[in-house]
Steps between C-alpha positions, in 0.01 A plus 500: 500500500823309559408333832346191341826399332721520812513337842492737797504420871382844607331783311441844651276717287301817514132429545407687185724438202551754222204358308280534812479126565628285783308172501653343184836490676359297790321267257830427324669402825235278658615138479870591499735521800491879483398746771346827380452804720362832378596839639211740541597864552338690785560845635771392746679240284346176381320187607601157375221277367574125475342355186674165439712300746695203366263478204182507710265795483487684829306797368303657782774446759554795731707788361832557673674816610870525406616370839271195470612447142864470611413200720282349223780545247747336738269195527458483121874519441561220752238285320664567164844412634365180656324403177816562297709295743253210475507518119881499502505194728251318275715578194814372671323182610367439148848543352664263750 
């Protein structure tokens, strides 16, 4: 699996991967700054299952319907942007 060698802010994945597993992906991302959310197909679309948020396991959090996921995703993207801006400011200050 190529995830361990890259840095990702956000990973959206199917709950069951081609090999039938899902948990190894979450294990690889715990301790990073990554957020992982699984999609779980249901008859009328899919639910979104948060597994890792900013490197912390959140397995067992309530599943989200697509409309709830949109708001969650908006929050995550704002956090990522804020984190990247802070990192950029720290880099500029260190180079000054």
